[in-house]
Structures are given as C-alpha cells and as structure tokens.
DOGU-265392 format. One record per residue: x, y, z of N, C-alpha, C, O in turn; residue in three letters. Coordinates in steps of 0.02 Angstrom, whole numbers, plus 50000, padded with zeros to 5 digits. Example, Ala and Ser with C-alpha at 12.3 -4.5 7.8 and 13.67 -1.06 7.14 Angstrom:
BEGIN
506604971650390506154977550390506604983550390507124983450423Ala/506424988850354506844994750357506455000250394506705005750402Ser/
This chain:
BEGIN
562524733961414563144730461424563114723661387562614720161390Met/563654721961354563674715761315563744709661361563934710361420Ser/563604703961334563674697661371564404696761394564534694761450Arg/564874698361349565584697961364565754702461425566104700261471Lys/565514708561424565634713161480565314710661545565604711361598Glu/564724707661539564394704861599564804699261629564884698961690Asn/565084694961586565504689461611566134692261644566324689961697Ile/566444697161612567054700161641566894703361708567274702561756Glu/566354707161712566174710561774565994705661830566214706461887Asn/565604700561813565414695661864566034691761889566104690461948Lys/566484690061842567104686661862567524691061907567804688761956Thr/567564697461891567954702061933567654702562003568024702962052Glu/566994702462008566674702462074566844696162114566984696562174Glu/566834690462080567034684162114567774684262134567964681462185Leu/568174687662094568894687762104569114692462161569634691362191Leu/568724697662175568924702662225569124699662292569674700962316Lys/568694695662324568894692862389569464687862384569864687162430Pro/569514684462328570054679562317570714683262311571214681262341Ile/570714688662272571334692662265571544695462332572134695262350Ala/571064698162369571224701062434571514695862481572014697062516Glu/571224689962482571454684562526572154682262507572524679562549Ala/572344683162444572994680962421573504686562416574064685562392Asn/573324692562439573794698162440573974700962372574524703562363Gly/573524700362324573644702962257573074707762238572554707762271Val/573184711662187572664715962161572454713462091572834709962058Ser/571864715462071571614713562005571844718961956571694724861965Ile/572204716961904572394721661852571844721961799571644727361777Tyr/571614716061777571104715861725570794708961721571094704061744Asp/570204708561692569884702261676569634702961605569324707961587Val/569764697961564569514698161495569244691361475569504686061495Glu/568714691561434568414685561407568444686261332568094690461303Tyr/568854682061300568984682861229568944676161192569054670861221Val/568774676661129568764670661086569354671161039569434676061002Lys/569774665961040570374665660998570394658860964570364653660998Glu/570444658860899570484652560860569924647860878570024641760883Ala/569324650560887568734646560901568654644260973568164640760988Gly/569104646161016569084644061087568984650261131569264655561117Glu/568594649461185568494654861233569014654461289569184649061313Trp/569264660361309569744660961363569494666161413569294671661394Tyr/569504664461476569364669061530570034670361564570314665861596Leu/570274676461557570934678161584570874683161641570544688361636Arg/571204681561695571244685961753571974687961761572414683661768Ala/572094694461761572774697061770572824699861840572434704261859Tyr/573314697461878573404699661947574094702861955574544701661915Ile/574154706962006574784710562016574874711862091574414711362131Asp/575484713662108575644716262175576294720062168576674718962120Lys/576444724562213577024729062205577684725562189578064727962147Pro/577814719862221578444716362208578384711462150578864707862135Glu/577804711262118577694706762062577414700062086577564697762141Gly/577004697062045576714690562063577184684862044577594685561999Val/577104679362079577504673462062577034667762044576424668562046Asn/577314662162026576914656562003576434654062057575874651962042Ile/576644654362120576204652162175575604656662181575044654262194Asn/575694663162172575134667862174574624665862120574024665562133Asp/574874664562060574434662862003574074656262015573474655762002Cys/574434651362040574134644762053573594645262106573044642662098Val/573744648762161573264649362217572634653062195572084650962211Asn/572724658462159572144662262135571754658262083571134658262084Val/572114654762039571784650661988571334645362021570754644562001Asn/571594641762070571204636562103570584639362137570034636762129His/570664644762174570104647762210569584650662161568984649862171Ala/569824653962108569354656862059569004651262021568404651862007Leu/569354646062003569044640361968568484637462010567944635961984Ser/568604636562075568084633962119567474638662122566904636462119Asp/567604645162127567064650062131566664650062066566044650562067Ala/567004649662009566664649461944566254643161936565694643361910Leu/566514637461959566144631161956565514631461999564994628961980Asp/565574634562057565004635162102564464639762073563874638162076Glu/564674645362047564194650262020563924647961952563324648861938Asp/564354645061910564174642061845563754646561801563224644561777Asp/563984652761789563604657461748563854658061676563564661761637Phe/564374654461658564634654661590564414648261554564584642761574Ile/564024649161501563714643461467564204639161428564204632961435Glu/564634642261388565084638361345565714636261382565884638861435Glu/566054631461352566694629161379567214634761369567194638361319Ala/567664635361417568194640461414568794638061452568754633261491Tyr/569364641261439569974639861476570104645761522570104651561501Thr/570224644361586570384649461635571134650261638571504645361645Leu/571364656461634572074657961641572154663561692571794668561689Glu/572624662761738572784667961786573524669461779573934664861783Val/573694675861769574394677561760574524684861779574064688661795Ser/575144686661775575354693661782575184697361718575164694161665Ser/575054703761721574934707561659575574708561619575534710761561Pro/576144706861646576774707361610577084714361613576764719061635Gly/577704714861591578054721261593577774726161542577704732061557Leu/577614723861483577344728161431576584728061432576264727161380Gly/576304728961491575584728261501575184733361461575384739161454Arg/574624731161436574164735461399573774739761448573554737361500Thr/573694746061431573294750661471572604751161441572524753261384Leu/572094749061478571414749061454570954753361496570554757261470Lys/571014752661561570554755861607570874762061638571484762761638Lys/570454766561663570704772661694571214771161749571694774861757Asp/571104765861788571574764261842572254762361814572764763761845Arg/572274759361754572904757661722573274764161703573874764761714His/572904768861673573204775161653573454779061715574004781761715Phe/573044779261767573224782961828573874780161858574294783961881Ala/573934773561859574534770461888575144771061843575704769561865Asn/575054773161781575604773461733575814780561714576244781361671Ser/575514785561745575704792461730576454793361741576724790961791Leu/576784796761695577504797961700577934792361674578544792861676Gly/577624787061650578014781361624578024781461548577594784361515Gln/578534778061520578594777561447578064772861420577954767361447Asp/577734774961366577214770961335577324770561259577644774861230Val/577044765361230577034764561158576304764561138575894761161169Glu/576144768261086575454769161066575384767660992575794769760952Leu/574864763860973574734762460903574044764860885573564764060924Lys/573984767760827573344770360803573034765760752573384761760720Leu/572384766360743572044762560691572234765160622572344761260575Tyr/572284771860616572444774960551573054779460560573154782360613Lys/573464780060509574064784260514573894791660529573394794360505Pro/574324794760568574284801860582574974804660566575474802360594Leu/575004809560524575654812360501576104806960474576714807060483Asp/575804802060440576184796860406576394790960448576754786560424Gly/576184790660512576374785060554575794782860599575354786860616Thr/575804776560617575304773860663575584772760733575214771660780Lys/576254773160740576564771560803576914777560833577274781260799Glu/576804778560898577104784060935577354781461002577064776661029Phe/577864784461028578094782661095578294789061131578534793861101Ser/578174789061196578324794961237578134793561309578044787761329Gly/578084798761348577914798261419577184799961428576944805061404Val/576824795561463576114796761476576044802761522576264802661579Leu/575744808061495575684814261533575004814861567574964816461627Lys/574464813461530573794814161559573294810261518573444807761463Ser/572694809661545572144806261511571484808761539571464811461595Phe/570964807961501570284809161527569824804161492570064799361462Asp/569184805161496568714800261468568794799261393568644793961367Asp/569034804361358569054803861285569744804761253569814803561193Ser/570244806861292570904808061263571474805261306571394803861366Thr/572054804561273572674802561306573214807161279573264808261219Val/573604810061324574154814561304574814811461324574924809461381Thr/575274811161275575954808861289576434814361268576294818461224Ile/577004814561301577524819361286578044815861242578344810861262Thr/578144818661182578624815961135579134821361120578954826661093Ile/579764820261138580294825261126580094832161152580134837061116Asn/579884832361214579694838561248579074842061219578944847861236Asp/578694838661177578074841461150577494836861167577544830761158Gln/576944839761191576354835761207575954834361145575844838761103Asp/575734828161139575314826161083574704822561112574774817861151Lys/574114824861093573494822061120573144817961066573084819961009Thr/572914812061087572564807461043571884806061073571804805861134Phe/571374805061031570734802861057570774795361070571124791761035Thr/570434793161121570454786061138570184781761080570394776161070Arg/569704784561043569404780860987569904779360932569834774360896Lys/570414783560923570904782460870571484777860891571884775960849Glu/571514776160955572064771960982571854764660979571344762661008Ile/572244760660943572104753360942572384749961004572074745461031Ser/572984752061026573284749161086573784754261115574124757861079Val/573804754361181574314758261216574574753861273574184751061311Ile/575234753361276575534748961327576174752061354576454756661324Lys/576394749561411577024751861439577584749661394577594744061369Leu/578064754161384578644752661343579124748161382579214748961442Ala/579434743561346579934739261376580614742361366580824743861310Leu/580964743461421581654746061417582134740561435582104737861490Asp/582584738961391583084733761405583764736761406584254733161417Phe/
C-alpha cells in the first residue's frame, strides 16, 4: 500500500466516529497534490444532503483528531465537503449505491472512435463496469476507464 493510501485509510479511520456522531456518512477520503500543494479531502453525505454546518462541524472535529494523531509529515489543507451531484464513482460502495442511475464515463483511449459514453449503470464487479446505452449493454474494464461519475440532469 502506498503512503498516500495509508494516509487516506488512517484518516478514514479517524473520521468514522466523527461522521457517526454528526449523523453523516463517509463518501470518500483523498490525499492529493495539486499545483505543488497537498490537500486532504473528506467527502461526507447523508440522505437529505449535507449542509454547511455539517461540513464545519466535521472539519473542526477531524482537524482536532488529525492534530492529535499528527501522522502526516508535510503541510496540507484539510477540506470537508459534499461529494456533489456529479460525484465520481471510485469505490465498490459508490457503484453499489448508484446502480440504475445515469452515469457519464470517460476512457483513457478511444473505443469505436470515442472516449466518452453515457448510460445507465447496470452492474459492476472487481474488473468491469457495465452500462446500458440505448437498450444495449456495454461492458468496460475498470483499467480503461479514466473517470465515471453520476450524470447531471438539468
């Protein structure tokens, strides 16, 4: 497991009791470097959607827990937010909660002349994702997918 994954996993463990105490669930935790700066992002959710108070309360409690444990060497910015409407599907729990919903999928390399597909998430397993496009199922390997997210309907 990489150092990045260790930080994400340890942060998620610290976040579990905090999320429970605040009536939210953990959607994802990511530790990323952008423009030379490190960001530790915690995405929280609840059925009726999170509000700013949920984010602030979880942020304060998580910040205190991270300061106490102090396992991240470099400076970073902590962000706590909702995963948003067009949330990215990364983990099996994300796929399981999104079955039957419209998704947009982008590939690393073109397939049949295109990199972008949209349809209804039908199924997934450890190595594949199947979406229904115009009443036809199309299966992609997870390795060829650069990003898959919920489609935004306006």
